[in-house]
N, C-alpha and C positions, 0 to 999 in steps of 0.2 A: 504493499500498500505505497503510494506519493506521500511524501513528508510537506504538511501544506505550514507555511507558518502565520500569526494567529492575526488577525485585521492593526489596522495602526487604532490606536483607543486615545483618546483627550487625558490627559494627566496634570496634575496642582504643581505649582513650582511653590517652596516654602522656600524664606532666609531660614540662617542658624547664626550663632556667630561664626563661622567659619566661610560662608558661601552662601550656595544656593544648591538647596533637596530638593529631587525630584523623588516622588516617591513610582517604584515601579510594580507595575499591576501582576496579580500570581502567573502569568498564561505567560507574559514576557520576563521572569527572572532567568537572570543568568548561573551559572556553575561556579561554585565557588564561592569565596568571599572579596576579589577583591576587582577591580575591572580594569580597564585601561577606558583612560575617553579622552578623544580627539575632536578640533573642530573640522569639519567642509564646509565652507561661508557661515552659512547661516543655520547651518545642523550641523548635532551634533552627534560621535559616533562614539558608541558607547560595545564595548567587545569585555568579554572576558580573561585576564590574564593567563597567558598558556603558558605551560612549562616550556624553559630552557635550561640550557647549560650541554653538555656531554649527551647525559643520559637520557635527556628526551630526544637528540638528536639517531643516537643509538636503537632508543627504541623505535622510532621511524619506521628504518630500514628494513627491506625485506630481509627473509635473511639467504645468505649461499646458498644455493645446491651445486657445490662442484667440491671436484677434487683438487688440494693442493698437494704441489710435489716433493716429493721424502728432499729437505735441504740436512746436507754438513754440515755439523754446529760441534765442531772440536772444542776442549777448556780449554781456553786463554792460557802463552806459557808464562807462569810465573816470572815479575819481573823483580830484582832490586833496586826500590825506589831512595832506600835510605844512603 
């Protein structure tokens, strides 16, 4: 079944000590507890914070389904460094 986004709805804007607040209706809630907001002309774009970093990048990759060749890896020769 195709996913359809909820229709836009009118919301109220409020003021608090730190700025303007918008109450997000339940049908438009984002996952998580943080979001990123940006401006595009007179539009505000609110997006959920996405995981980033190496772990998130590696999790997003598909596994490789190929065999790797054996590589000779002899131990290093000891060195006198003193």
